[in-house]
C-alpha positions as CSV (number, residue, x, y, z in Angstrom):
1,M,4.7,128.7,34.6
2,S,1.9,126.4,35.8
3,A,-1.2,127.6,37.6
4,P,-1.0,127.2,41.3
5,V,-3.2,124.4,42.4
6,F,-4.4,124.1,46.0
7,A,-2.9,120.7,46.6
8,A,-3.2,118.5,49.7
9,A,-0.8,118.8,52.5
10,T,0.6,115.7,54.3
11,A,-2.2,113.9,56.0
12,A,-2.4,114.3,59.8
13,P,-2.7,111.2,62.0
14,F,-6.0,112.5,63.2
15,N,-8.3,114.4,60.9
16,P,-10.7,116.7,62.7
17,L,-12.9,117.7,59.8
18,L,-15.3,114.8,60.1
19,V,-15.4,115.1,63.8
20,M,-16.4,118.8,63.6
21,I,-19.3,117.9,61.3
22,L,-20.5,114.5,62.6
23,V,-20.3,115.1,66.4
24,P,-22.9,117.9,66.4
25,L,-25.2,115.7,64.2
26,I,-24.8,112.8,66.6
27,G,-25.4,115.3,69.5
28,A,-28.6,116.5,67.9
29,A,-29.8,112.8,67.6
30,V,-28.9,112.2,71.3
31,V,-30.7,115.3,72.4
32,A,-33.8,114.3,70.4
33,L,-33.9,110.9,72.2
34,M,-33.5,112.3,75.7
35,P,-36.4,112.7,78.2
36,K,-38.3,115.9,77.7
37,A,-38.5,116.6,81.4
38,R,-34.7,116.8,81.9
39,A,-34.2,120.3,80.4
40,D,-31.0,120.8,82.5
41,L,-29.5,117.5,81.3
42,V,-30.4,118.3,77.7
43,R,-28.5,121.5,77.9
44,Q,-25.5,119.9,79.4
45,V,-25.4,117.2,76.7
46,A,-25.7,119.9,74.0
47,V,-22.8,121.8,75.5
48,I,-20.6,118.7,75.6
49,F,-21.2,117.8,72.0
50,S,-20.6,121.4,70.8
51,L,-17.4,121.5,72.9
52,I,-16.1,118.4,71.3
53,S,-16.6,119.9,67.9
54,G,-15.2,123.2,69.0
55,A,-12.1,121.4,70.5
56,S,-11.6,119.7,67.2
57,S,-11.4,123.1,65.5
58,L,-8.8,124.2,68.0
59,Y,-6.8,121.0,67.3
60,L,-7.1,121.9,63.6
61,L,-5.6,125.3,64.4
62,S,-2.7,123.9,66.4
63,E,-1.8,121.4,63.7
64,F,-2.2,123.8,60.7
65,V,1.0,124.3,58.8
66,T,1.5,128.1,58.9
67,K,3.6,128.8,55.8
68,Q,1.5,126.8,53.4
69,G,-1.2,128.0,51.1
70,D,-2.5,124.6,50.0
71,F,-5.5,122.7,51.3
72,Q,-4.7,120.7,54.4
73,F,-6.4,117.8,56.2
74,E,-8.0,116.8,52.9
75,L,-10.5,114.0,52.7
76,R,-12.1,112.6,49.6
77,H,-14.6,109.7,49.3
78,A,-16.8,109.0,46.3
79,W,-20.5,109.6,46.9
80,M,-22.2,109.5,43.5
81,K,-19.3,108.3,41.3
82,S,-21.1,108.3,38.0
83,F,-21.8,112.0,38.4
84,G,-18.4,112.9,39.8
85,I,-19.8,113.9,43.2
86,S,-17.6,113.2,46.2
87,W,-17.2,114.0,49.9
88,H,-14.2,116.2,49.3
89,F,-13.2,118.2,52.4
90,G,-10.2,120.4,53.1
91,V,-9.2,123.6,54.9
92,D,-6.8,126.4,54.1
93,G,-6.0,129.8,55.6
94,I,-9.1,131.3,54.2
95,S,-11.5,128.9,55.9
96,L,-9.4,128.0,59.0
97,F,-10.4,130.8,61.3
98,L,-14.1,130.6,60.2
99,L,-14.1,127.0,61.4
100,V,-12.5,128.0,64.7
101,L,-14.9,130.9,65.1
102,T,-17.8,128.5,64.6
103,G,-16.3,126.1,67.1
104,V,-16.1,128.9,69.7
105,L,-19.4,130.7,69.2
106,F,-21.8,127.7,69.4
107,P,-20.8,126.5,72.9
108,L,-20.9,130.1,74.1
109,A,-24.4,130.6,72.6
110,I,-25.7,127.4,74.1
111,V,-24.3,128.3,77.6
112,A,-25.4,131.9,77.5
113,V,-29.0,131.6,76.6
114,D,-31.9,129.6,78.0
115,P,-34.7,129.2,75.4
116,G,-37.4,129.2,78.1
117,H,-39.4,126.4,76.5
118,D,-39.1,123.4,74.3
119,H,-35.5,122.7,75.2
120,K,-35.0,119.5,73.3
121,P,-35.8,120.8,69.8
122,Y,-34.0,124.1,70.5
123,Y,-30.7,122.5,71.3
124,A,-31.1,119.9,68.6
125,W,-31.6,122.6,66.0
126,L,-28.6,124.5,67.3
127,L,-26.4,121.4,66.9
128,V,-27.7,120.7,63.4
129,L,-26.9,124.3,62.5
130,M,-23.4,123.9,63.9
131,A,-22.8,120.8,61.7
132,G,-24.1,122.5,58.6
133,S,-22.0,125.6,59.2
134,M,-18.8,123.5,59.7
135,G,-19.6,121.6,56.5
136,V,-19.9,124.8,54.4
137,F,-16.4,125.9,55.4
138,V,-14.7,122.6,54.5
139,A,-16.7,121.4,51.4
140,L,-14.6,121.3,48.2
141,D,-17.3,119.7,46.1
142,L,-20.0,122.0,44.7
143,V,-22.9,119.6,45.4
144,V,-21.7,118.9,49.0
145,F,-21.2,122.6,49.5
146,F,-24.8,123.3,48.3
147,L,-26.1,120.6,50.6
148,F,-24.6,122.2,53.7
149,F,-25.4,125.7,52.4
150,E,-29.1,124.7,52.4
151,I,-29.1,122.6,55.6
152,V,-28.4,125.7,57.7
153,L,-31.6,127.4,56.6
154,V,-33.9,124.9,58.3
155,P,-32.6,125.1,61.9
156,M,-32.4,128.9,61.7
157,Y,-35.9,129.1,60.3
158,F,-37.2,127.2,63.3
159,L,-35.0,129.0,65.8
160,I,-36.5,132.3,64.7
161,G,-40.0,131.0,64.2
162,L,-40.4,129.1,67.5
163,W,-38.2,130.9,69.9
164,G,-38.1,134.5,68.5
165,H,-40.0,137.6,69.5
166,G,-42.9,139.7,68.1
167,D,-43.3,139.1,64.4
168,R,-41.1,136.0,64.4
169,I,-43.1,134.1,61.9
170,Y,-42.9,136.9,59.4
171,A,-39.2,137.3,60.0
172,A,-38.5,133.6,59.7
173,T,-40.5,133.3,56.5
174,K,-38.9,136.3,54.9
175,F,-35.4,134.9,55.8
176,F,-36.3,131.5,54.4
177,L,-37.8,132.8,51.1
178,Y,-35.0,135.2,50.4
179,T,-32.3,132.7,50.9
180,M,-34.1,129.9,49.1
181,F,-34.6,132.0,46.0
182,G,-30.9,132.8,45.8
183,S,-29.9,129.2,46.4
184,A,-32.2,127.9,43.6
185,L,-30.3,130.0,41.1
186,M,-27.0,128.9,42.5
187,L,-28.1,125.2,42.0
188,V,-28.7,126.0,38.3
189,G,-25.2,127.5,38.2
190,I,-23.6,124.5,39.9
191,V,-25.1,122.1,37.3
192,A,-24.2,124.4,34.5
193,T,-20.6,124.6,35.7
194,A,-20.2,120.8,35.8
195,Y,-21.9,120.3,32.4
196,L,-19.8,123.0,30.6
197,H,-16.6,121.8,32.3
198,Q,-17.3,118.2,31.1
199,R,-18.2,119.4,27.6
200,G,-15.2,121.9,27.4
201,T,-12.6,119.4,28.7
202,G,-13.9,116.2,27.3
203,G,-13.4,114.5,30.6
204,D,-15.7,113.0,33.1
205,W,-18.4,114.8,35.0
206,T,-17.1,116.4,38.2
207,F,-18.2,118.9,40.8
208,D,-14.8,119.0,42.4
209,V,-13.8,122.7,43.0
210,V,-10.1,122.1,42.6
211,E,-10.4,120.1,39.4
212,I,-12.8,122.6,37.8
213,A,-10.6,125.6,38.8
214,S,-7.4,123.9,37.4
215,K,-9.0,123.3,34.0
216,P,-12.4,125.0,33.6
217,G,-13.1,124.7,29.9
218,I,-15.9,127.3,30.2
219,S,-16.3,130.2,27.8
220,T,-16.1,133.8,29.1
221,G,-19.7,134.5,28.4
222,A,-21.0,131.4,30.1
223,S,-18.7,131.9,33.1
224,R,-20.1,135.4,33.6
225,W,-23.7,134.1,33.7
226,I,-22.8,131.3,36.1
227,F,-20.9,133.7,38.3
228,A,-24.0,135.9,38.4
229,S,-26.1,133.0,39.7
230,F,-23.6,132.3,42.4
231,A,-23.2,136.0,43.3
232,L,-26.9,136.5,43.7
233,A,-27.1,133.6,46.2
234,F,-24.1,134.9,48.1
235,A,-25.3,138.5,48.0
236,V,-28.6,137.4,49.7
237,K,-26.7,135.6,52.3
238,V,-24.2,138.4,53.1
239,P,-26.7,140.3,52.7
240,L,-25.7,142.9,50.2
241,F,-27.7,146.0,49.4
242,P,-30.5,146.0,48.2
243,L,-31.1,142.3,49.2
244,H,-30.5,143.1,52.9
245,T,-34.0,143.8,54.1
246,W,-34.5,140.4,55.6
247,L,-31.6,140.8,58.0
248,P,-32.8,143.5,60.4
249,D,-36.1,141.7,60.8
250,A,-34.4,138.3,61.4
251,H,-32.0,139.8,63.9
252,T,-34.7,141.8,65.7
253,E,-37.1,138.9,66.1
254,A,-34.5,136.1,66.6
255,P,-33.7,134.7,70.1
256,T,-30.3,136.0,71.4
257,A,-28.5,132.7,70.4
258,G,-30.0,132.9,66.9
259,S,-28.7,136.5,66.5
260,V,-25.3,135.5,67.8
261,I,-25.0,132.6,65.3
262,L,-26.6,134.6,62.5
263,A,-24.2,137.5,62.8
264,G,-21.1,135.4,63.8
265,V,-21.3,132.5,61.4
266,M,-24.2,132.5,58.9
267,L,-23.6,135.9,57.3
268,K,-20.0,134.7,56.6
269,L,-21.4,131.9,54.4
270,G,-22.0,134.6,51.7
271,T,-18.7,136.5,52.1
272,Y,-16.8,133.2,52.2
273,G,-18.7,131.9,49.1
274,F,-17.5,135.0,47.2
275,V,-13.9,134.3,48.0
276,R,-13.8,130.5,47.8
277,F,-16.1,130.0,44.8
278,G,-16.5,133.3,43.0
279,L,-12.9,134.4,42.8
280,Y,-11.4,130.9,42.6
281,L,-13.7,129.4,40.0
282,F,-14.5,132.5,37.9
283,P,-11.6,135.0,38.1
284,E,-12.4,136.8,34.9
285,A,-16.1,137.1,35.7
286,S,-15.1,138.3,39.2
287,R,-13.1,141.2,37.7
288,F,-15.9,141.9,35.2
289,F,-18.6,142.3,37.9
290,A,-16.2,143.9,40.5
291,P,-17.4,147.5,39.8
292,V,-21.0,146.5,40.4
293,L,-20.3,144.6,43.6
294,L,-17.9,147.3,44.9
295,T,-20.7,149.9,44.3
296,L,-23.3,147.8,46.1
297,G,-20.8,147.2,49.0
298,V,-20.1,150.9,49.4
299,I,-23.8,151.7,49.3
300,G,-24.4,149.1,52.0
301,I,-21.7,150.7,54.1
302,I,-23.3,154.2,53.9
303,W,-26.9,153.0,53.9
304,G,-26.4,150.6,56.8
305,A,-24.8,153.3,58.9
306,I,-27.5,155.9,58.2
307,C,-30.3,153.3,59.0
308,A,-28.4,152.3,62.2
309,T,-28.3,156.0,63.3
310,M,-32.1,156.3,63.0
311,Q,-33.0,153.2,65.0
312,K,-34.8,153.3,68.4
313,D,-34.4,149.6,69.0
314,L,-30.9,148.8,70.2
315,K,-30.9,145.3,68.7
316,R,-32.1,146.6,65.3
317,L,-29.3,149.2,65.5
318,V,-26.7,146.5,65.9
319,A,-28.4,144.5,63.0
320,Y,-28.0,147.5,60.6
321,S,-24.4,147.9,61.8
322,S,-23.8,144.4,60.3
323,V,-25.0,145.6,56.9
324,A,-22.4,148.3,57.1
325,H,-19.5,146.2,58.3
326,L,-20.2,143.4,55.8
327,G,-19.9,146.1,53.1
328,F,-16.3,146.5,54.0
329,I,-15.7,142.7,53.5
330,V,-17.3,143.0,50.0
331,L,-15.1,146.0,49.3
332,G,-11.9,144.2,50.3
333,T,-12.8,141.1,48.4
334,F,-13.6,142.8,45.1
335,S,-10.6,145.1,45.3
336,L,-9.0,141.9,44.0
337,T,-5.8,142.8,45.7
338,K,-3.9,140.6,48.2
339,E,-4.2,143.2,50.9
340,G,-7.9,143.7,50.3
341,I,-8.7,140.0,50.3
342,E,-6.6,139.4,53.4
343,G,-8.5,142.3,55.1
344,A,-11.8,140.8,54.0
345,V,-11.0,137.3,55.5
346,L,-9.7,139.0,58.7
347,Q,-12.8,141.1,59.0
348,M,-15.1,138.1,58.5
349,V,-13.6,136.6,61.7
350,N,-13.4,139.9,63.6
351,H,-17.0,140.9,62.8
352,G,-17.9,137.4,64.0
353,I,-16.4,138.2,67.4
354,T,-17.5,141.8,68.1
355,T,-21.1,141.7,66.8
356,P,-22.1,138.5,68.6
357,A,-20.6,140.1,71.8
358,L,-22.9,143.1,71.2
359,F,-25.9,140.9,70.6
360,L,-25.2,138.9,73.8
361,L,-25.0,142.2,75.8
362,V,-28.2,143.5,74.2
363,G,-29.9,140.2,75.1
364,M,-28.7,140.5,78.7
365,I,-30.1,144.1,78.9
366,Y,-33.5,142.9,77.4
367,E,-33.6,140.0,79.9
368,R,-33.4,142.5,82.8
369,R,-35.4,145.4,81.4
370,H,-37.8,143.7,79.0
371,T,-37.2,146.4,76.5
372,R,-34.7,147.3,73.8
373,N,-36.1,150.8,73.2
374,I,-33.2,153.2,73.6
375,D,-35.5,156.0,74.8
376,E,-36.6,153.8,77.7
377,L,-33.0,153.0,78.8
378,G,-30.4,155.4,80.3
379,G,-27.9,155.6,83.0
380,L,-27.2,151.9,83.0
381,Q,-23.5,152.3,83.8
382,V,-24.6,153.4,87.3
383,S,-26.5,150.2,88.1
384,A,-24.5,147.8,85.9
385,P,-20.9,149.1,85.5
386,I,-19.4,145.8,84.6
387,L,-22.0,145.3,81.8
388,A,-21.2,148.8,80.6
389,G,-17.5,148.0,80.6
390,F,-18.0,145.0,78.4
391,F,-20.3,146.9,76.1
392,T,-17.8,149.7,75.8
393,L,-15.1,147.3,74.7
394,A,-17.3,145.5,72.1
395,M,-18.6,148.9,70.9
396,L,-15.2,150.4,70.4
397,A,-14.0,147.3,68.6
398,S,-17.0,147.6,66.2
399,V,-16.1,151.2,65.6
400,G,-12.6,150.1,64.5
401,L,-10.6,151.6,67.3
402,P,-6.8,150.9,66.8
403,G,-5.6,148.3,69.2
404,L,-8.9,146.3,69.1
405,N,-9.8,143.6,66.6
406,G,-12.1,145.7,64.4
407,F,-9.2,147.8,63.2
408,P,-6.7,145.5,61.3
409,G,-9.2,143.9,58.9
410,E,-11.0,147.2,58.2
411,F,-7.7,148.9,57.6
412,L,-6.4,146.2,55.2
413,A,-9.7,146.1,53.3
414,L,-9.6,149.9,52.8
415,A,-5.8,149.8,51.9
416,G,-6.4,147.0,49.4
417,A,-9.4,148.9,47.9
418,F,-7.4,152.1,47.7
419,K,-4.8,150.2,45.7
420,G,-7.3,148.4,43.4
421,A,-10.5,150.5,43.6
422,R,-9.5,153.9,44.8
423,W,-12.7,156.0,44.5
424,W,-14.8,153.3,46.1
425,A,-12.3,153.2,49.0
426,I,-12.5,157.0,49.5
427,V,-16.3,156.9,49.7
428,A,-16.3,153.8,51.9
429,A,-13.9,155.5,54.4
430,S,-16.8,157.8,55.5
431,G,-18.5,154.7,56.9
432,V,-15.8,154.6,59.6
433,I,-16.9,158.0,60.8
434,L,-20.6,157.1,60.6
435,A,-20.0,153.9,62.6
436,A,-18.4,156.1,65.4
437,L,-21.5,158.4,65.2
438,Y,-24.2,155.8,65.6
439,L,-22.5,153.5,68.1
440,L,-21.2,156.3,70.4
441,W,-24.5,158.1,70.3
442,A,-26.3,154.8,71.2
443,Y,-23.9,154.1,74.0
444,Q,-24.4,157.6,75.4
445,R,-28.2,157.3,75.4
446,V,-28.2,153.8,76.9
447,F,-25.4,154.0,79.6
448,H,-24.9,157.7,80.3
449,G,-27.1,160.2,82.2
450,A,-29.3,159.7,85.2
451,A,-30.7,156.3,86.0
452,E,-34.4,156.4,86.8
453,G,-37.0,153.8,87.7
454,D,-36.1,150.2,86.8
455,N,-32.8,151.4,85.1
456,A,-31.5,152.5,88.6
457,T,-32.0,149.0,90.0
458,M,-31.0,146.9,87.0
459,R,-28.8,143.9,88.0
460,D,-25.2,143.8,86.8
461,L,-23.6,140.8,85.0
462,R,-23.8,137.5,86.7
463,L,-20.6,135.4,86.9
464,V,-21.7,133.0,84.2
465,E,-22.5,135.8,81.9
466,G,-19.1,137.4,82.5
467,L,-17.4,134.0,81.8
468,V,-19.3,133.7,78.5
469,L,-18.3,137.2,77.4
470,A,-14.7,136.9,78.6
471,P,-13.4,134.7,75.7
472,L,-14.9,137.1,73.1
473,C,-13.4,140.2,74.9
474,A,-10.0,138.5,75.2
475,L,-10.1,137.8,71.4
476,I,-11.1,141.4,70.8
477,I,-7.9,142.6,72.6
478,V,-5.5,139.9,71.5
479,L,-6.4,140.0,67.8
480,G,-6.3,143.8,67.8
481,V,-2.9,144.0,69.3
482,Y,-1.4,141.0,67.5
483,P,-3.3,140.1,64.3
484,K,-0.1,138.5,63.0
485,V,-1.2,135.2,64.5
486,M,-4.1,135.2,61.9
487,L,-2.4,136.9,59.0
488,D,0.5,134.4,59.0
489,R,-2.0,131.6,58.3
490,I,-4.3,133.6,56.0
491,E,-1.6,135.2,53.8
492,P,-0.2,132.1,52.0
493,S,-3.7,131.0,50.9
494,V,-4.7,134.5,49.7
495,T,-1.4,134.8,47.9
496,A,-2.0,131.5,46.1
497,L,-5.5,132.6,45.2
498,V,-4.4,135.9,43.8
499,E,-1.6,134.2,41.7
500,H,-4.2,131.7,40.5
501,M,-6.5,134.5,39.4
502,Q,-3.7,136.4,37.6
503,H,-2.6,133.2,35.8
504,A,-6.1,132.3,34.8
505,E,-6.9,135.7,33.4
506,G,-3.5,135.7,31.6
507,G,-4.6,132.5,29.7
508,G,-2.1,130.3,31.4
509,R,-4.4,127.4,31.6
C-alpha cells in the first residue's frame, strides 16, 4: 500500500487563491496613495478590496470538490529554483473554511469599526493583514509559509500600538517579541528540515511540504527536535499555556477590529500549523509529544476558565475564554484520532465566529458607555434589548449549547480525545461547565438587574451594527443545526491525513 499523497485536483478555469492574496495587497497600495482628507472614501475603497478577496473565498467554497481529500486549486511557480523554493499554493478541507472565515471577517471588521484617526494607515494595515492571513492558509512551501506567517505580525503590531487603548505600546511589544522568538526557532527548524531531507534522500533541495512528507528521509531523533521548534512557534501563536500571557494584554488593549481579527483569524495560524505541518510532516514526533501537548491544552482549558471567571473587565474575560476554547482545539488535534482532528478543525472555524461576535458586542458597549468594567454596567437589557439578544446568542454559542455552532466541534474534539486520550478528555470536560459559569455570570451582571444612570439611557444597536452582526449570528445558528455542510468537506482531508500518519509510523515509506 502506498502512502496517501495530497495530490492536485483538476485545475479550475479560474483560480481564486492568487486573487485572495494579491487583491488586498493592491488595495493596501491604493489606500496608501489616496488623499488623506478623504477618510470616508478610504474606508469605502478598503471595503471594496476586502469584499473582492472575500468573494473569491466564497467562489472557492462553491467550486470545491466535496468528496475529495487532495489539495485543490494548486498553483506552483519556481521562486528560488536552486534552493527548491517555489510559490506552491493549494487548499484542502482543512484550510478551506479558514480561508472563507478570513474572507468574511475582514470586510465585517472594516465596516463595523471606525478607527477615529489616521484612517489611511489603519485600513492599509488591515488589508496587508488580510493578504498575509490568506497566504498562511494556502502556502505549501515552508519558506513561503514562514514569509506569510511573519508578515501578519507587522500590521497587528501597528494596529495595537497606534489604535489601541491604555498600555497599547506594552501590549503590542509583548505580542511582537513573543511571536518573533517562536518564529526564529521555527526558521531554524525549516532549514534543518530541508537540509536533512536532501541529505537523507540524495535528491535536490526542496521546501515543498508535499514532497518532504512523501519521502522525508529524516531520522526519528532529528524529526523530534525539528517538531519541537515548530511546536514552540505554533504554541506561542495559539497561544498555549504557559505561553499565553501576551494574549489577554493584546486583546484588552487592541482596537475592536484588531481583537476581532486576532481572535477570529490570527490565533488559528497556530492551531492550523499544528495540523498542517506538525501532524503531516512529523507524525512520529507528533505522537511522541502528544502527552505533553494534551496536558498543556487541558491546563489551558481549566486555567483560562478560572482566570476568565475572576476578570472585572468584560473584554479581558472574553480574551481568557479564548485561551480555554483553544485548549479544546489542541486536545482534539493531539488525540490523533479522525474524530478529534475533525472536531479541532471545526472548532477553529466556530471559535472564529462566536468570539469575534462577542468582541464586536463588547466594543459596541464600550463605544456607548466608555467602560468595560463589569461592576459599572448592569441592566443593559432594559435600555438595549436588541444588543442583549445578540449577546445572548453569541454567549450561548461560546458556552457550547447544543443547536448552536459551538457545540459540534467541541463535542467531536472531546469524543475523539475520549477515544485516543481518555483521561485528558475527562478532565477537559469540566471546562464546559466552567465556561457556562463565567459567561452566564458575566451576562447576568452586565444585562440583568436594574439599569441606573447612563446604563438606563444607553442606545440600542444601530441598523448598520445589526447588519454587521447578522451574518455571524446566522452562521452561529446554521452551523449549529447543520454542521454537515462543513464536515462533508473537512472529513476527506482529515481521513487522508490520519491514513498518512498511520502509514508513515508503520514504516510504509
